[in-house]
C-alpha positions as CSV (number, residue, x, y, z in Angstrom):
1,X,0.0,0.0,0.0
2,X,1.3,3.4,-0.9
3,X,0.5,5.7,2.0
4,X,0.5,9.5,1.6
5,X,-0.3,12.1,4.4
6,X,-2.0,15.2,3.2
7,X,-1.5,18.7,4.7
8,X,-5.0,18.5,6.3
9,X,-4.1,15.3,8.1
10,X,-6.1,13.0,5.8
11,X,-4.5,9.8,4.6
12,X,-4.4,8.8,0.9
13,X,-4.0,5.1,0.1
14,X,-3.0,3.8,-3.3
15,X,-3.2,0.0,-3.6
16,X,-0.2,-1.8,-5.1
17,X,-2.6,-3.3,-7.7
18,X,-3.7,0.2,-8.7
19,X,-0.1,1.2,-9.0
20,X,0.4,-1.9,-11.1
21,X,-2.4,-1.0,-13.5
22,X,-0.9,2.4,-14.0
23,X,2.5,0.8,-14.8
24,X,0.7,-1.3,-17.3
25,X,-0.7,1.8,-19.1
26,X,2.9,3.2,-19.4
27,X,4.2,-0.1,-20.8
28,X,1.3,-0.5,-23.3
29,X,2.1,2.9,-24.9
30,X,5.9,2.6,-24.8
31,X,7.7,3.0,-28.1
32,X,8.1,5.4,-31.0
33,X,10.9,6.4,-33.5
34,X,13.4,6.9,-30.6
35,X,12.3,4.0,-28.3
36,X,11.7,0.4,-29.3
37,X,8.3,-0.9,-28.4
38,X,8.2,-3.9,-25.9
39,X,9.1,-7.2,-27.4
40,X,7.2,-9.6,-27.2
41,X,4.6,-6.9,-26.7
42,X,1.8,-8.8,-25.1
43,X,3.9,-10.6,-22.6
44,X,5.8,-7.5,-21.5
45,X,2.7,-5.4,-21.3
46,X,1.0,-8.1,-19.3
47,X,4.0,-8.4,-16.9
48,X,3.9,-4.6,-16.3
49,X,0.1,-4.5,-15.7
50,X,0.2,-7.4,-13.2
51,X,3.7,-7.2,-11.7
52,X,2.4,-6.2,-8.2
53,X,-0.7,-8.4,-8.0
54,X,1.2,-10.4,-5.4
55,X,-0.3,-7.8,-3.1
56,X,-3.9,-8.6,-4.0
57,X,-4.6,-10.8,-1.0
58,X,-2.9,-8.3,1.3
59,X,-5.3,-5.6,0.1
60,X,-8.3,-7.6,1.3
61,X,-7.1,-6.9,4.9
62,X,-4.2,-4.4,5.0
63,X,-2.0,-4.6,8.1
64,X,-2.8,-2.3,11.0
65,X,-0.1,-1.0,13.3
66,X,-1.6,-0.4,16.8
67,X,1.4,1.8,17.7
68,X,0.8,4.4,15.0
69,X,-2.9,3.8,14.6
70,X,-2.5,3.5,10.8
71,X,-1.5,1.1,8.1
72,X,2.2,1.1,7.1
73,X,3.5,1.9,3.7
74,X,4.4,-1.1,1.5
75,X,8.1,-1.0,2.3
76,X,7.3,-1.4,6.0
77,X,4.6,-4.0,5.7
78,X,5.4,-7.4,7.2
79,X,6.7,-10.0,4.8
80,X,5.6,-13.3,6.3
81,X,5.3,-16.7,4.6
82,X,1.8,-15.9,3.5
83,X,3.0,-12.8,1.6
84,X,5.8,-14.8,0.0
85,X,3.3,-17.4,-1.2
86,X,1.3,-14.6,-2.7
87,X,4.3,-13.3,-4.6
88,X,4.9,-16.8,-5.9
89,X,1.3,-17.2,-6.8
90,X,1.5,-14.0,-8.9
91,X,4.3,-15.2,-11.1
92,X,3.6,-18.9,-11.2
93,X,-0.2,-19.1,-11.1
94,X,-1.8,-15.8,-12.1
95,X,0.6,-15.7,-15.1
96,X,0.8,-19.5,-15.6
97,X,-0.4,-19.1,-19.2
98,X,2.4,-16.7,-20.1
99,X,5.8,-18.0,-18.9
100,X,7.6,-15.0,-20.3
101,X,5.5,-12.6,-18.3
102,X,5.8,-14.8,-15.2
103,X,9.6,-14.7,-15.6
104,X,9.8,-10.9,-15.7
105,X,7.5,-10.6,-12.7
106,X,9.6,-13.1,-10.8
107,X,12.8,-11.3,-11.6
108,X,11.2,-8.0,-10.5
109,X,10.2,-9.5,-7.1
110,X,13.7,-10.9,-6.3
111,X,15.4,-7.9,-7.8
112,X,13.7,-5.5,-5.3
113,X,15.8,-7.3,-2.6
114,X,18.9,-7.2,-4.8
115,X,19.1,-3.5,-5.6
116,X,17.1,-4.0,-8.9
117,X,20.2,-6.1,-10.0
118,X,21.9,-2.8,-10.9
119,X,19.4,-2.0,-13.7
120,X,19.1,1.7,-12.8
121,X,21.7,4.2,-11.5
122,X,19.0,6.7,-10.6
123,X,16.8,6.9,-8.7
124,X,18.9,5.0,-6.2
125,X,17.6,1.8,-4.8
126,X,18.6,0.8,-1.2
127,X,20.0,-2.7,-0.7
128,X,19.0,-4.2,2.6
129,X,22.0,-5.0,4.8
130,X,20.5,-8.3,5.9
131,X,17.4,-10.1,4.7
132,X,15.3,-12.5,6.8
133,X,16.1,-16.1,6.2
134,X,12.7,-16.8,4.6
135,X,13.3,-14.1,2.0
136,X,16.8,-15.4,1.3
137,X,15.2,-18.9,0.8
138,X,12.6,-17.4,-1.5
139,X,15.4,-15.8,-3.6
140,X,17.5,-19.0,-3.6
141,X,14.5,-21.0,-4.9
142,X,13.6,-18.4,-7.6
143,X,16.9,-17.3,-9.1
144,X,18.1,-20.6,-10.5
145,X,14.8,-21.2,-12.4
146,X,14.9,-17.6,-13.6
147,X,18.4,-18.3,-15.1
148,X,17.2,-21.4,-17.0
149,X,14.2,-19.5,-18.4
150,X,16.3,-16.5,-19.4
151,X,18.5,-18.7,-21.5
152,X,15.5,-20.3,-23.1
153,X,13.9,-17.0,-24.1
154,X,17.1,-15.1,-24.9
155,X,18.9,-13.6,-21.9
156,X,19.8,-10.2,-23.5
157,X,16.2,-9.3,-24.4
158,X,14.9,-10.6,-21.1
159,X,17.3,-8.4,-19.2
160,X,16.2,-5.4,-21.3
161,X,12.6,-6.1,-20.5
162,X,13.5,-6.4,-16.9
163,X,15.2,-3.0,-17.0
164,X,12.1,-1.6,-18.8
165,X,9.9,-2.8,-16.0
166,X,12.2,-1.1,-13.4
167,X,11.8,2.2,-15.4
168,X,8.0,1.8,-15.6
169,X,7.8,0.8,-11.9
170,X,9.8,4.0,-10.9
171,X,7.4,6.0,-13.1
172,X,4.5,4.4,-11.3
173,X,5.9,5.4,-8.0
174,X,6.7,8.9,-9.3
175,X,3.1,9.5,-10.1
176,X,1.6,7.9,-6.9
177,X,4.0,8.6,-4.0
178,X,3.9,12.4,-4.2
179,X,2.9,15.2,-6.5
180,X,5.1,15.4,-9.7
181,X,8.4,17.1,-9.3
182,X,11.6,17.5,-11.4
183,X,13.2,14.1,-11.6
184,X,15.1,11.8,-13.9
185,X,15.6,8.0,-14.5
186,X,18.9,6.6,-15.8
187,X,19.7,4.5,-17.8
188,X,16.5,4.0,-19.9
189,X,17.0,1.5,-22.7
190,X,16.0,2.6,-26.2
191,X,16.5,-0.7,-28.1
192,X,17.1,-4.4,-27.7
193,X,20.9,-4.5,-28.2
194,X,23.5,-6.8,-26.5
195,X,24.5,-4.2,-23.9
196,X,23.1,-5.1,-20.5
197,X,21.5,-2.1,-18.8
198,X,22.5,0.5,-21.3
199,X,20.5,3.6,-22.2
200,X,20.1,7.3,-21.7
201,X,18.8,9.7,-19.2
202,X,15.1,10.5,-19.3
203,X,13.8,13.6,-17.4
204,X,10.3,14.4,-16.0
205,X,9.3,18.0,-15.4
206,X,5.8,19.1,-14.3
207,X,4.5,21.9,-16.4
208,X,1.2,22.1,-14.4
209,X,-0.4,20.1,-11.6
210,X,-1.6,17.5,-14.1
211,X,0.8,17.7,-17.0
212,X,4.3,16.3,-17.0
213,X,6.9,16.8,-19.7
214,X,9.2,13.9,-20.7
215,X,12.5,14.4,-22.5
216,X,13.1,12.5,-24.6
217,X,9.5,11.5,-25.0
218,X,9.1,7.6,-25.0
219,X,5.4,7.0,-25.7
220,X,3.5,6.2,-28.9
221,X,0.8,9.0,-28.7
222,X,1.1,12.7,-27.8
223,X,-0.1,13.6,-25.3
224,X,-0.6,10.3,-23.3
225,X,-3.5,10.4,-20.7
226,X,-2.9,8.1,-17.7
227,X,-5.0,7.6,-14.6
228,X,-5.2,5.6,-11.3
229,X,-7.6,5.3,-8.4
230,X,-6.9,6.0,-4.7
231,X,-8.7,6.0,-1.4
232,X,-9.0,8.9,1.0
233,X,-9.3,8.3,4.8
234,X,-10.2,10.9,7.4
235,X,-7.6,12.6,9.5
236,X,-6.5,11.0,12.8
237,X,-5.4,7.5,13.7
238,X,-7.7,4.6,14.3
239,X,-8.4,2.8,17.6
240,X,-8.0,-0.7,16.3
241,X,-7.8,-2.8,13.1
242,X,-11.6,-3.1,12.8
243,X,-12.1,0.6,12.9
244,X,-9.3,1.1,10.3
245,X,-10.7,-1.5,8.0
246,X,-14.2,-0.1,8.2
247,X,-12.8,3.3,7.0
248,X,-10.7,1.5,4.4
249,X,-13.7,-0.3,2.9
250,X,-16.0,2.8,3.1
251,X,-13.4,5.2,1.7
252,X,-14.4,7.2,-1.3
253,X,-12.5,6.3,-4.5
254,X,-10.9,9.1,-6.4
255,X,-9.7,9.0,-10.0
256,X,-6.4,10.8,-10.5
257,X,-5.5,11.8,-14.0
258,X,-2.3,13.1,-15.7
259,X,-1.3,14.1,-19.2
260,X,2.2,13.2,-20.4
261,X,3.7,15.6,-23.0
């Protein structure tokens, strides 16, 4: 869950699955004369749209922290065996009919614990000093199979698609974690060459509250409208999990829209 505190004390929640759908919009429209479109298109677009659906079960009952009286942001949410099973379900079962998409999603999940495998220089991605044993076991189980599947599909292209997903994931966070601000992502791949994690710097600059300018521009239509939904909870903490979840389920859904130029 992406958690934002507003100036008036209200809490805005963006589900990871809503973030995921936003990322899917970016992937689906990626590509023009300067940027190669995703290849294979359907599998990569599918991976982007569903990469965070391992959070789906969590979103039926978000964690409540009795100390803060609120739900924690995703990077502080507990990662127990149930959540690890949900991550595995996403790549192995939800995407069972598309092994390529499942591979990219599996790499994304383990890569988040491995500094995104060095795919991006900026924004920086913190590498945990020490991971719990159950997460290390999850990675140890996942990475050997990823390696076999990468060779089967063509490792160079798979790594490029993994890098693209990291770019789109960062853009998804850029639009949901705060209001748009001057920022850049580097490196962003422009083609499917042999160089691993090559590319250029892509900048984002807000020109209004709802319009963001990209340079260079990577999408197939100009402008590109994007949107996501979020929940708004009242100011103040909650007495217990039941009170929080009542507010969560009753929260008004808002549609947030941007135009990329």
